[in-house]
Structures are given as structure tokens and as C-alpha cells.
TORDRENVEX-301702 format. One line per 8 residues: their letters; for each residue x, y, z of C-alpha. Coordinates in steps of 0.2 Angstrom, whole numbers. Layout:
REM TORDRENVEX-301702
a	X:Y:Z | ...
REM end
This chain:
REM TORDRENVEX-301702
xxxxxxxx	0:0:0 | 7:17:-4 | 9:28:11 | 3:46:12 | 21:52:12 | 25:43:-4 | 10:50:-12 | 15:67:-6
xxxxxxxx	32:65:-13 | 25:60:-30 | 14:74:-30 | 28:86:-27 | 37:79:-42 | 21:82:-52 | 19:100:-46 | 37:104:-51
xxxxxxxx	33:97:-69 | 17:106:-69 | 25:122:-64 | 37:120:-79 | 24:116:-92 | 8:123:-86 | 1:141:-83 | 0:149:-66
xxxxxxxx	-18:145:-63 | -15:126:-64 | 0:127:-53 | -10:137:-40 | -24:124:-40 | -11:111:-37 | -3:120:-23 | -20:122:-15
xxxxxxxx	-22:103:-16 | -5:100:-9 | -9:112:6 | -25:101:9 | -15:85:8 | -2:92:21 | -17:97:32 | -24:80:31
xxxxxxxx	-7:73:35 | -7:84:51 | -23:76:56 | -17:59:53 | -2:62:64 | -13:69:77 | -24:53:76 | -8:42:77
xxxxxxxx	-2:51:92 | -19:49:101 | -19:31:97 | -1:29:103 | -6:37:119 | -22:26:121 | -11:10:117 | 1:15:131
xxxxxxxx	-13:18:143 | -21:1:138 | -4:-8:140 | -2:0:158 | -19:-6:162 | -16:-23:156 | 0:-24:166 | -9:-18:182
xxxxxxxx	-23:-31:179 | -9:-45:177 | -2:-40:194 | -19:-40:202 | -23:-57:195 | -6:-64:200 | -10:-57:218 | -27:-66:218
xxxxxxxx	-19:-82:212 | -7:-81:226 | -21:-78:239 | -32:-91:231 | -18:-104:233 | -16:-99:252 | -35:-101:254 | -34:-118:247
xxxxxxxx	-20:-123:258 | -30:-116:273 | -46:-125:268 | -36:-141:267 | -30:-139:285 | -48:-135:290 | -55:-151:282 | -41:-161:290
xxxxxxxx	-45:-153:308 | -64:-156:305 | -61:-174:300 | -50:-177:316 | -64:-169:327 | -77:-180:319 | -66:-195:321 | -64:-192:340
xxxxxx	-83:-189:343 | -92:-203:351 | -103:-214:340 | -122:-212:340 | -130:-217:357 | -143:-231:357
REM end
């Protein structure tokens, strides 16, 4: 795909040729078109800058989310260990209780 910069370079070459061969009205119209293209390039750059900032923000958010998930996984592992101990203690208590009375 041809980039806007490549299109602009091609256009500049064409303007130079047109200025050599065409009258002042045609080159003026082409110059106006070139100014419009440059303005459009400025808007594209602003959009790219905005997208770059948004991507940086999203990357930071994802990093924070990964840290949170890792912390939750660690806490969950600790809870699973604690619950295992609770179950073992409960089994021991139930084992020591006297059987049903007749």
C-alpha cells in the first residue's frame, strides 16, 4: 500500500513538472491541493499520536490487571491450603466424637 508520504512525494514531483509546463492557474490549484494534503497529514499524525497514547494507557492497564490477577492467584492458593487444613481438623474432630447413642 502506498503511504501518504510517498503520495506526497510523487505529488511534489508532479507539481514541479506542472510548474514547468503549465500556466499559473493550474499550478495554483495544485498548490492548494497540496496544502490540503499536508493538512490531512497533520490530522493523521494527530490521530496516530492519540492512538499511541491510548495504546500506552491500555498496556499500563493490562500490566496492572496482570499484577492483580497474580496477587489473587497467590491468595487463592493460600486459601486452598487453609481449607485443606480446616478439612483435616474437622475430620479429626469428627473421628474423635463418640458414636451415636442407642
